[in-house]
Each structure stands twice: as structure tokens, then as C-alpha cells.
N, C-alpha and C positions, 0 to 999 in steps of 0.2 A: 493656538496653532494645532492642527490635527496632522497626525501622520498616517500615510497609506501604507497597509500591510501588502508587500509584493508577494509573499507567499501565502496564497490563499487556500491551497490544497495540502492536506497533511496526512500521511499514513503512518501509523505506529505499528511495527512488527514485533511481536512478543514470541521469541524462540526460547527453547530450553536453557540455552547458554546467554542470551543477551536480549535486550530490547532496544530496538533501533528506530528511529523516527526520520523519515524523509519528508521534505516539503518542497513545493515548486508553485511558480506562478500560474501554471497551466494543468488542466486534468490529465493530458497526455503525458506530460513531462513527470508528473509524480506517480503515474501507473507504471512508466518504464524504470524508474528508479526503485520502486517498490518490486517489480518484477525481478531485478537484478538482486535485490536482497533475497527473495523468495528462491530463487535458482541457487543460491548458496545452499539450500537446505534440500535440494532434490532428493527424493526418496523418504524423506521424513516430514513433509510438509503438513501432515495431519497433526502433528506436535506443534505447529507454529500457528498462533493466532494474530489477527490484524484488526484494526478498526481505522476508520476514515473520518477525518474532520474537515468540514468545509460548509461553507454557507450556502451551497446550492445542493439540496437534497437529492435531485435528480442525477446531478454529476457523481455524488457520494455513492448512490446505488449503483451507477455503471461501474465505478471504480471497484467497488465491493464485488460486483458479480463478475468482473474480468479476473480479479485476483483469486476468487474461489474457484473458477474454471482452471485458472493456471495452477493453483495449488493441487487440485485433484490431477490434473494432467501429469505435474511433476511427481506425485506420490506413486504413480504407477509407471514411471519411465523406467 
């Protein structure tokens, strides 16, 4: 019997104070969840790292590009 994973998109965010992983079944959901975590570090996002885990390489690149742009925006907010 095989089990299907429902959370196929995962973003791990490493901040100076904690490491947090969010996961969701869609690219959009995980991006919004990761955005919420990044917003907690507004003004210090250059000290925050993240990585994306998913089976769709193109989606992983889109999520990473979105979060990188957001982190730069929040750094200068």
C-alpha cells in the first residue's frame, strides 16, 4: 500500500533565532506561509536564509525568486 504525500511544497526558513519549516499542498499556499514568516523579520531579512524543497524544479525556482524579492523589499522597508 502506498501513501501519497499531500504536502508537496516545503520551505525552510533559518533566522538567527530559529529554524521554521512550512509546507503545503500548493505552490501558492507555501509561498504565502513563508511570506508570513519572513514578514516577522522585516528590516533584518538579509540575516534570514531559506531553501525550497519540492519535486517540481520550476515551481521551486518561482518560490525562491518570489521569497528573495520579498526579503529584499522587507530589508529596505
